[in-house]
N, C-alpha and C positions, 0 to 999 in steps of 0.2 A: 663487815659485821653489822648486824641490824641495829638501828638506832633505838633509843629508849621509847620513842613514840611508836615505832613499828611494833615493838614487843607489847606495849600496852594495848595497842589496837588488836593484836592477835589474842591477847588474854580476854579482852572484851568480847570478841567474836566467839571464842570457845565458850565463854560463860553463857552467851545467848543460845548457842547450840545445846548446851547442857539443860537449859530451861525447856527447850523444845523436846528433847529426848525424855526428860522427866515427865512432861505433860503426856506424851505419847504412851509412856509406860503406864501411867495412871488410867488413861482411857482404855488401853488394852486390858488392864486388870478388871475394870468395871464390866467391859463386854465379856470377858472370860467368865466371871462369876455368873452372869445371866445365862450364857450359852451352855456352860458346864452344868448348871442346874437342869436345863431342859434335856441335855444328853443323859444325865444320871437318872432322870425321871423316865426316860424312854427305854433305858437298858433293860429293866425287869420285864417290860412288855415284849421287847424283841427277843429276850432269852426264853420266855415262856412260849412265844409264838414258834420259835425254832424247835423247842421241845415237843410241842404238840404235833408239828408237821413231821418231825422225825418219827414219832410214834405211829402216826397215821400211815406213813410211807413204808413202814416195816413190812416186808413180804408182799408189797403191792406190785402188781404188774405195771411197768412203765408205760405200756401201751394205752392205759386208761385216759391219758391226756397228752396232746401233742407237745406241750411245753416240757414234758419229761423225756421225750424221744430225741436221741442224738441223730444228727444228719449223717447219712452214709458218707457224704463227701463234704468236707469243710474247706471252702475257698474264699468266703467273704465273712470278715469278722468286724464287729462294731466294738469300739472302746468308749466307755463313758469315763471321762477324765476330769478330775477336780484340781483346780489351783485357786489361789487367792485373786481378789480383784486389785489389791494393792501390794506394793513391795515393803521395804523396811522391816522385814521379818526374817532376817538371816538367810539361811540356805533352804528355807521352807519350800519355796517355788522351784528352786534349782533341783532339789532332791527328787521331787515328784515328777518333774519334767524329764530328768535323766532316766529315772526308773521307767517311765512310759516309752521313752526313746529306745531303750534297750529291748523292752518287750516288743515294740513294733518291729524292730530289726529282726528279732527271732521269728516273728510271724511271717515277715516278708521273705526271709531266707527259706521258710518252709513252704513257700509258694502261695501264701494267703494274702488277699487284698484287705487292708485295714482302713476302715473309715472311723471318723472321730465325732463324738458328741462332747462338747467342751463346756465346762462350768468354771467361770472365772476369767477375768481379763488377761491375766498373765499367760495362761495356757493358750488362749486364742491368739494373742499377739505373737507368741513364739512359733506356734504351728502354722500360722498364716505366713510368717517370714520364711519358714523352712519348707513350704510346699506341702503341708499336711492335707489329707483328703477329709475336709471338714463337712459333716452332714448338718450339724446344728450347733449353735453356741448360745450360752446364757450368761449374762453379765449382771452384776449388782443385784443379785437375788438372795444372797445370804441374809438370814434373818427375816426374810419376807416369804419364804417357801411354806406353803400349806399342803395338806394332803391331796387336794384336788390337782394341784400342779404335779405332784409326784405320781398320782394315778394316771394323769395324761401322758407323762413321760413313759410310764410302764406300758400303757396301751400302744404307744408308738413303737416301742421295742418289740412287743409281742406280735403286733400286726405285721411288722416287717419280717419277723422270724417265721410266722405262719405262712406269709406270702412268698417265702423262700428268697427274699431280697438279701437277707443276712443269715448265716448259719450258726453263729455264736455271738453272745454279747458278754463282754467283760467290763469290769469297773476298777479303776485305780483311784484311790483316795488316800489321805494321810490319817492314820489311826492314832488317836491320843493314848499314849502310854503313861506319861508323867509330864510334869512341867518342863523337864529337861530332855525328854525323849518323845519324838513323834516319828512313826514309821510309815513310809509308803507301802500300801497294801493292795494286792491284787485279788479280786473276787470274781468268780464266774456267776453271771446272772442267769443266762439262758444258753442251752437247756438247763432246767433247774436240777440241781443235785441236792436232794433233801438232806438235812443234817443227819448224821449217824445217831441212831438211838443209843443212849448210854446203857450199859449193862447194869441192872439193878444189883444192889448189895446182896450178899449171900442170905438167903432166908426171906428176902423181900421181893414181892411180886407186885407189879402194877397192872391193873386191868381197866380199860377205858370202855365205857358204854357210849355209843355214838347214835345220835338221832338228828338228822337222817343218817344214812349209812356212812361208813368211813370213806368209801370211794367218792360219794357226793361231797362230803366235807373237804377232802383233799383237793378235788377239782375246784371248789370254791376258794380255798385258801392259797392255791398256787400263785395266782397273780398278786395277791396281797403280800405274799412272801417277797416278791420282787420289790414291791413298793416299800416294805419295811426295811429292806437292805439299802435301798437308795436313800430313804430318809435318814437312816442311821449314818450313812456316808456323809450326808450334808452336815449333820451335827458333829461328827468326829472331825471332819475337815475344818469346820469353823472353829471349834475349840482348839485344835492343833495350831491354826493360824494365830489366834490370839495369844496362846502360850509361847509360840515362837517369837512373836513381836514383843511380848513382854521381856523375854530373855535377851533379845537383840537390843532393845532400848535400854535395859538395865546395864548391859555390857557397854553400850555407847556412853551412858552417863558416867560409868566408872572410868572409862578411857578419857572422857572430857576432864574429869576431876584430876586425873593423873597428869594430863597435858597442862592444865592450869598450874599445878604445883611445879612442873618442870619449867614452864615459861616464867613463873614468878621467881624461881631460883636464878634463871638466866638474867632476868631483869635486875635482880638485886646485885648480881655479879657485875653486870654492865654499869649499873649506877655507882657501885663502889669504885669501879675502875675510873669512871668519869670524875668522881670526887677526888680520887687519889691524883689524877692527872692535873686537876685544877690546883690542888694543894702544892704539887710539885712546881707548877708554874708560878704560884705566889711566892713560894720559898725561894725559887730561883731568881725571881725579879727582885725580892728583898735583898738577897745576897749580892746581886749585881749593883744595886743602889748603894749598899754599905761599902763595897769595895771601890765604887766610883767616887 
């Protein structure tokens, strides 16, 4: 049975752990507020951009731009995969890695070669250990990414696609749904599949006047559409990571509190047992002296 000193030592260690998890929860909450504000500010722009692109692409010949044209034979596929740089965020990294693993397995079984562009330390560490075909990796860039970096990433993908080095580009990131729900999401980046135009309500018609022509605008917007999706993935993944870490640290703090209560109960029982044993010894000794 553990001594009273051992139990007190355990209680002290758990209390220190609880202080750490509380601090991490507060840090994650602060980062979440900042990043979620940027994500919510970007969403209206991304939504309107997709709406305009969908309207321009309606009835348009895909042959007007090579980024719209599907390859006749698809044998080489690139995956842009997002994970976190750090752990202690529950199953956040595990979910997106397993999601990517299953997708890669499907592509491989279909006879396609999959290469990886990785964002985040956890993904790089995992796929390096498991022999992934890594083209490029980016670490410690969340919160520092600007549009020039995104545009450069887009140019790399489009150049390799146009040079026939890769035939399709996909992206897997974690989409923020709510504080308790974050979903691994697969998006096809190249060739571009413009968003479907929503049917207008009955009696409502929408007409767009374009200057220059709709074809020229579409050609100009296509690469930007890829950049918008990638930047949105950065924001969604970062917000999801902070939300997952907040939830994980909150659960850890509650578990520490419960463990402290249980250990305190054990300590009190052990202390009471020790006091009872001492009293029994005293009473027994007194009785022996009286009879002697």
